[in-house]
C-alpha positions, 0 to 999 in steps of 0.5 A: 353715533347718537344713541337715540338715532333709532327713535322715530319722530312721533308727534301726530298724536299730540294735541293741545286742549281747546282753551289753550289753543284759543288763547294762543290764537288770540295771542297772535291776533293781539300781536298782529294788531300791535306790531306793524310788521305783522300787518303784512307778514303772517307771524307764523309764515316763512317770510324773511330769513330763518333764525337758527336756534341752539337750545341749551339745557333743553329739558323736554323742549319748552323753548323750542315749542314756544318759538316754533309756535311763534313762527316757522322761521325759528329753526332749532339746529342743535340742542343739548340736554343732560341730567347728571343725577339720573342714569335714564335720561328721560328728558333727552329721550322725550326730546328726541321722540318729539323733535327727532334726534338730529342735532341733539346732544345728550352729554354733559355740556362741560365736555362739549367743545365749542366748535362742535356747536354749529353757528347760530343766531339765537341761543336759548336755555333755562339754565339750572339754579346754582352759585354763580360766584367767580370762586367756581367760574370758568377756571373750575367749571368742569370740576364739581362732581355731581353738582349742577352748579357753575353751568352759567359759566358753560354758557359764558365759555361757549359764547366767548369761544364762538367764532361768531357770537350769537346775535341774540340770547334768550334765557330763563331762570327762577325769580330769586336769581335777582336777589341771590345770594342772601349774603350779597343780594343781587351779586349773582345777577350782577355777575351774569349782566357784567359777563354778558356786557364784557362779551359784547351784549346789551341785556334786558330782563323781566320777572314775569308771572304767567298768570298775570297775562292770562296763562293758566299757572301762577309761575314767576320766572326771570326772562333774560334777552340779550342783543349783540351790540353790533346788531340793528336791534341793539343800535335801535335802543336810544333811550333805556327807560323808553325801551324798558316800558314801551319799545323793548321786546319784552315790553311789547310782548308783555306790557307793563306800567310803573309800580305806584310810587316806584322810581327808576334807578340807574347804576353801573356795575364796576370792577372785574368779575372777581371783584364783583363776586367779592364786593358786590352789595356787601352793604346788603341793600335789600333791593338792587335789581327790580323786576324789570331792567336793561343794561347797556355797557354795564349801565343798569336801568331798573324799575319795579313794574306791574303787569298791564293785561286785559285779555282772557284768563285760562283757569285750572278748571278749564284744563282738567280732564273729565272725571271718567278719564282720570285713572283711579290711582290719582284719586285720594283714598278717604283714609288718607284725607286727614294726612293731606288736610294736616299737611295743607293746614296751618300749624303752631306746634312744638316739635323735637329735633333729632338731637332732642331739642324742642322748638316752636314750629309755625306755618300758614295754611294752603288752599285745600282743595285748589281753586278751579276758578283761578290759575293754578299754583306753581308746579313743583318737581315733587308734584308726582307720587301718591303720598300726601304732600303740602305742595302737590295740587289737589282738586275736588271733582264734581262727584265730591272726590279728591284727586291729584293732577294727572301728567296731561293736566300738568303739561297743560298748565305749562301750555305743552301739547297733551301727552308730550312727556308720554313714555316716562313714569307718571312721577317722572313726568311730573318732575319734568313739568316742575322743571319746565317753563310756560311755553306761552311766555316764550311764544309771545317773546319770540313773536316780539323779537321777530318784530324787532329784528325785522323792523330794524334790519 
């Protein structure tokens, strides 16, 4: 029995502030104008077949929110969220409270047998960062106690063992995934691409900075889409470069141009997964995978691109709460301001290590306070708590006082509904948003994916 079965769905109070709602409405209009499919079928309508979704590493439901905003045809039928480092499963509790507990799993994914996961069309998830090397792959994927690592290989296991592999995959990870580890630049991503190819998928990817497409946070993340090779979408890919820049799902949702003087490069990922793990880029080329690319049958086509966007931009100042609605605990006492300014400022000083060794320490300055007329910096998991910090956001109010951002404001920067994470502590809510994604990215890719599915089938 699900231990959260007594939690009732409670979403009636959730709201999205008007600037975000306006942006999302404009997104749908723009997509309708560019995709012929939506000229006759409402993007949010129920025409056509449902897309059954399984959400892994679900967090508080960012993928689900984005896809369900894109279309009611996306139906999440099963989800899994487990946080190994905490006794209280805040994210899972919030997920159940917002979406209901039916079909939700709150156990270590490594303990979930594949046949317990229902057949589905689309698998999504923001899998945690880790070491992807084959030294800790399928054979050892359940054996590292207390670590998040090797979770990619749980995705691999589930797909490989599925009676019918999902038609589509949609994943999110940090932008440095394309360059890790430092000793073998690109090895981790090469392993992911090769393993997906071996499982029978065509894969495209893009590093997207949400703010470059009008969204309120400068958050760069790698988005990966894969199509099973026997799907109509995969069969429709006739030219890799054309798909990358013009016809692809991600290119449709987030248009790009060639970066000036950049060339398209192609290469094949060769060898077994063990050989890739041991030998990929041992000559330490600086760049192997650019910020956009596609892989077909292990043949990679990749290029450096720049965003092409002319719409409205959401700014931090548009999303903040009125000063009289902010609890006093978020305002910084005057006596603490020097500590904040020191941490945010540039430094060139002599420090002493724990063993008595003197060394020169340098770091650049950060904006203090954060600009209200720009998208925000990236939210981090350590955003919560009242203690001074170099990386937490600080804004100056109309009265001249300085304050931290509230949980609702952090939710808005990821384009979540207001109070979506309500029920957890303020510091935990900040942590959850630091781990979350910008749901507007998922929404737009979800719309474009539906177009490509319906245009090809």
